N, C-alpha and C positions, 0 to 999 in steps of 0.2 A: 873175770872180777864180781860179777854178780850176786856173789857170796861173801866177797869182804866189806861191804859198805857200812857195816854193824849200823849207828843210828845215826849215822848222818845220811842226808837223804840224794839216791845214787841221780846220777849222772842224767840218764836218758828211762823214762817209760816206756813200756810197750803195750798197748792198749787192743788186745783182740776178743771182739765179740763176738761170742759164741752159739751157733745155731744149727743143729742136724749135720753134726761134723765127727760125731762119734768114733767112726773108722780111721779116719785120718788127723787124728788131735795127736796123737804122740808123735806121728812122722813129720807132723808142723813142730810142734816143740823142738822134735831133735832138731831138726833145720834152724828151727829160729834160735836155740843155743847158739850152734855153729856159728851163726851170723854177728851174733849180739859177744860170742865171746872173742871174736877176731878186731873189737871196736877196741881194747883196751880202758875202757871204762867202764863205771859201776852202772850197774843197770836193774831194774824190778821187771817182769811181764804178769799182766794183769787181763788175767781171763775173766769174762763177764757173760753168763750162761741165761741166755735169753730164753729161760723156762723154757729147753727143749724136751721134746718127747719122748726122746732118746736114754742110752746111757753117755749122755755127755758128759752130767756131771761126776758122775762115777770115775772116769776117765781123770778128769782134772781133780778130781780128789786125790786121785795117785800120784800125781803128777806134780800137785800140791805137797805130797808129805815127802818126797823125795829130792825138791828143790825148794831153799830156804826164800830163794827169792822168787817165788813164783806167788802169786794172789790170787786168788778165787773166790768170785762173787754168783752164786744163783741168784734172778730176779724172781717172784711171786708167779708176776703174768709174764706173757709174751709183750712186749712192749714196740718191737722195732728195734731195728740195726743202731739206727740217731740216738734212739732213750739208753740205748744201750753203752753204746759208746761217750754218752753224758756222764753215764754212772761211772765208768773209769775214768772220765777226765776229773769227778771229784775227790777221784781216791790215789791221783797220781802225784809224787812226790817229785818227780823230775826237775831236770832245766831243761829238757827236753822230753815232750811226748810224740809220741810217733803211733799211728794208728793204721792195723792194714786188718785185711779180710780175712777168715780160716780156713778157705777154699785151695788155698795155695796159687790162685791167681794172681796174689800180690807176691812174690817170690822173700820170702823174708833174707835171703842173700842180695839182695839190692837197696837192703836197709842202709846201707856204708853210702849208696849212689843219695839215698833220700837226705841222709845227713849231711852230705857234701852239698846239697845244695843252699843251707841254710848259712847264706854271707853275711858278713855283719848289718847288712841291711836289708834282710832278709827276715821276717817274723814267721810266716806260715812258706813252707814247700810242697806241692801237691807232684806225685808221681803218675808223669801219663806214660801209659803204653803204647809202644810204638806202633803196636798191629794191634786191635783186638778183637779175641777171642770167643765171643759171645756169638750168638745167632744173630741174624740180619732183624729179627722186630726186638730184641736188646738193643743191640746196637742204633735203631731209629731212634728206639724210646728215651735212649739216655742223649741221642742227638738233639732229641725235642727240648730236655729237661736243662743242657747246658747254652741253647738257644734262649731259653725264656733268662737261666742266670744273666746271662748277657743284657739282655733287654731291659731285664727289668729292676737288676739290681746294680749296674753301670760295672759288670766284671769285663776286663777287660781284655781286648779281645785275642792279645796271645796269652792268657789262663784262660788252664782246663784244671774244675773241681772234679777231684776224687775222694774216694773213703781212704787212700793209701798217703798220708801225709804224717809230715814231721811240724809242731807246733811250739814257740816259745815260751818259758815259762810266763811272761806278762800276759801275753794272749789267752792263756788257759785260766790264767786268775780271774779275767776280765769272761771270758765267758764263765766260768762258775759262778757268778754274779749272777746269772740268768736262769730262768726259773720256765723256760719254752713247753708249753703242753702236745704242740706237733713239731719239731724242729728240723730243719735240714743243717746238719751241724757244721757244713763245710759255705754255708751261704752266710751261719749264725760267725761265722771267721771272717768273712770280708766285711763283715758288716762294723767289728772291731779292728782291724787294717788292711790298710790298702799297699802292705809291704809284702807283697804275694809274688810266686815263682813256681815256676813248674821243672821237673828232669822227666829224664824219659826212660825207660824200662822195658824189658820184653816181657812180654804179659804171656801167662801161660792159661793153658784151660784147666778147668776143675780138672781136680782129681779122678773124682767120682762124685757122684747123685747130679740133682739137678739143682739150678741156682733158686733161693728163695724169694730174689725179684721175680713175680710172676706180672704181665702186662699190667693187671690189677694194680699191684705194687705201685709200677713206675706210673702209673696216672695220676695215683694218690699223691707219688712223690710232687709230679709237676701240679696238682692244686696245690701243694701246700707251699709252691715255691711262688706260685702269682696271688693266692692272700697270707703268703707270707709277713716277714716284719717291714720291705716293702709298698708303700703304698701308691707307685709307679700308675698300677691298673688302675684302681679308681681312680687318679687323677685323669688318667687318658678319658676313663669312662665320662666323667666330671666335662672333660672338655667337648670329648663327643654330644652331652648332653646340653655344655650350654650354645655349642653350635646350633644345633637342631633350633632350641629356642630362639636364636636370631634370625635364620632363614627362614620359619614359620611365623615371625613374627614382619620383617620385610615383605613376605609372600601375603600376609594377610591385608599389609599397605596397601601391596601393589594391586590385591584384589577388588578391593575396596576402591583405590583409583579406578581400575576399568570398569567397574559398576556403572559408580555414579557417571563416568563418560560418557558409556551405553558400549563398551567395546568386550563384553563380556559373550561369548559364540554360545557356551553352552552351561546355562545354569546350574549350581550346584557342585560341580567339577571339582572344580581348583579347591574351592572352600574343606569338599571334604578331604582333600591330599592331604591341605593346611592342617587341616583338624588331627587328622591322623598323624603325620606329623610332630607336632605340638603334645599330642597325649604321648608317642613315641619319646620326646626329649626329655620331658619331664621324668618318666618312669626312669632313663638315665641317669638325668642327673641328681633324684630322689634316691634312687640306688647309688650314688659313690656318695653320697652324703650318709645314707644309712651305714655303708662300708665302713668309711671312717670314725664314726662312731661306734661302729664293733670295732675295730682296731685299737682304739683307744680303753675301750672296757677289756680289751685280750691283755692290754699292756699291764692294766691294773692287776690283774687274777697271774698274773705270770709266778708268782711265788707257789704255787700247789704244789702240793708232791705228784711229781711225775712218774715213780717208779717206787715199789719197796722190796727190800733186801731180803729173801728168804735165809738165807745159811750163808756161810763163808769159810773158806777154807785157806789158810796158810798167814803167814803174818799180817797179811792186810784183816785179819778178825777187828782190831781193837777200832783202827779209824771206820770201818763197815758199821759196827757197831753207833756211829756219831751220823750216820746216814739216815 
């Protein structure tokens, strides 16, 4: 039904960020089409080429020529999966928007399972693999990011975030009002709604090649989570700074009392420790305050353009020209 919706908005939009996957794109697209055709609903597929260095755009251009429901975008520079996904969200028209990776680790055949998790009281559903097929290092780094999400964003313990997700229209509209510079898409969704859930699916190994998520990128993602929209880390730092100040002041009062009462055994030792504690506490407190100011400033400049579309193919062209 992807060909039949005409001027009406499709019921489902599928966003696929593309990077270094030219060899498997056609196989991926064939499997995706079969999965979507079985839904019995109108749909569109939006591929976002994140300035891939290979033949990805040539493959996407061919796919767009033979599939009226396919919309392809090439970005002018590599901006990362998150911003490429946000570009797709701005173009998507569906009542429900699905995102998945292009490496077949998110099986297209599991999209019906994902959509089935969108109950009436659920706004966003995340697909979670029952067994992860990544390397031990990648799994460890991912676990760290998930732990940070739960700690800093207050994500429920029974919810795991992922890039295989289905999102309702009103949440997509809310997301499109934001223009974050270094977004973590799932975290932004959690900021917009608490009505989230998980569904499990069988995770597949990569079809070919290596993951573009290096340890460096995973560390950078962890940093984005820590200094992202949540100010909890800054508040914790401020609390420790305030406690340090309180302890140093109490210690100073105690030291003065011991000094005047003649109870000081080793002159200078306690005062040195208290001075160091006082300075460290002041540093932590001022760093927290400075960080809060930076967060406020960043919130004020979020409307800057985070990506630029170089060219488009398929019926997405007119809408892409407006971005």
